[in-house]
C-alpha positions as CSV (number, residue, x, y, z in Angstrom):
1,M,10.8,8.7,-2.7
2,V,14.1,7.1,-1.6
3,F,17.5,8.6,-2.2
4,A,20.3,6.1,-1.7
5,G,24.0,6.4,-2.2
6,L,27.2,5.0,-0.8
7,G,26.6,4.8,2.9
8,F,23.2,6.5,3.1
9,A,19.5,6.1,2.4
10,I,17.0,8.9,2.8
11,T,13.2,8.6,2.5
12,V,10.9,11.5,1.6
13,R,7.2,11.1,2.0
14,H,4.4,13.3,1.2
15,S,0.8,13.3,2.4
16,S,-0.6,10.8,4.9
17,A,1.5,7.8,4.0
18,P,1.8,5.1,6.7
19,P,4.9,5.4,8.9
20,L,8.1,3.4,8.1
21,N,9.2,3.0,11.7
22,G,9.0,-0.8,11.6
23,V,11.3,-0.9,8.6
24,R,14.2,0.5,10.5
25,T,13.6,-1.7,13.6
26,E,13.5,-4.8,11.4
27,L,16.7,-3.9,9.6
28,E,18.5,-3.1,12.9
29,A,17.4,-6.5,14.2
30,D,19.0,-8.3,11.3
31,P,22.7,-7.3,11.0
32,H,23.4,-9.6,8.1
33,Q,20.7,-7.9,6.0
34,L,21.7,-4.5,7.2
35,G,25.3,-5.4,6.1
36,H,24.1,-5.0,2.5
37,G,24.0,-1.2,3.1
38,P,21.6,1.2,1.4
39,A,20.4,-1.5,-1.0
40,A,19.0,-3.4,2.0
41,V,17.2,-0.2,3.1
42,L,15.8,0.4,-0.4
43,H,14.6,-3.2,-0.6
44,A,13.0,-3.1,2.9
45,V,11.1,0.2,2.1
46,A,9.9,-1.2,-1.2
47,D,8.8,-4.4,0.5
48,H,6.9,-2.4,3.1
49,V,5.1,-0.3,0.5
50,V,4.1,-3.4,-1.6
51,D,2.8,-5.1,1.6
52,R,0.6,-2.0,2.1
53,Y,-0.7,-2.3,-1.5
54,L,-1.8,-5.9,-0.8
55,E,-3.7,-4.7,2.3
56,V,-5.5,-2.1,0.2
57,A,-6.2,-4.6,-2.5
58,D,-7.7,-7.0,0.1
59,A,-9.9,-4.2,1.5
60,C,-11.1,-3.3,-2.0
61,Q,-12.0,-6.9,-2.6
62,I,-14.1,-7.0,0.6
63,D,-15.8,-3.8,-0.5
64,I,-16.6,-5.2,-3.9
65,E,-18.0,-8.4,-2.4
66,N,-20.2,-6.4,0.0
67,L,-21.5,-4.2,-2.8
68,E,-22.2,-7.2,-5.0
69,S,-24.2,-8.8,-2.1
70,E,-26.2,-5.6,-1.7
71,V,-26.8,-5.0,-5.5
72,F,-28.0,-8.6,-6.1
73,S,-30.2,-8.7,-3.0
74,P,-33.9,-8.9,-3.9
75,H,-34.9,-6.2,-1.4
76,C,-32.1,-3.7,-1.9
77,P,-32.2,-0.8,-4.3
78,V,-29.1,-0.3,-6.4
79,D,-26.8,2.4,-4.8
80,A,-25.3,4.0,-7.9
81,A,-23.3,6.5,-5.7
82,R,-21.6,3.7,-3.8
83,I,-20.7,1.9,-7.1
84,Y,-19.2,5.2,-8.5
85,Q,-17.3,5.8,-5.2
86,L,-15.8,2.3,-5.3
87,K,-14.9,2.7,-9.0
88,R,-13.0,6.0,-8.2
89,E,-11.2,4.3,-5.3
90,L,-10.1,1.5,-7.5
91,L,-8.9,3.9,-10.2
92,E,-6.9,5.9,-7.7
93,F,-5.3,2.6,-6.4
94,R,-4.5,1.5,-9.9
95,R,-2.7,4.9,-10.5
96,A,-0.8,4.6,-7.3
97,V,0.4,1.1,-8.1
98,G,1.3,2.0,-11.7
99,R,3.7,4.7,-10.8
């Protein structure tokens, strides 16, 4: 969550979310952007979060491709538990992105 107002922006994070340290460093290195105030902070945080979603989506795509290779291999039995686990991960990701 981000709380922003005139002259301030506060982020509140729960669980094991990745750190936002780089966001502050990047903003402080760009005085023009930082001059836009809390809106710049809100935009930078949202941009950072979306970038992380893209990394997760890429990792899911790799998992799917690996699983497809295994399932369609002539000498490999179908691993139903792995398929179910990947399905659950994708549903959780979809819920996170949809919020």
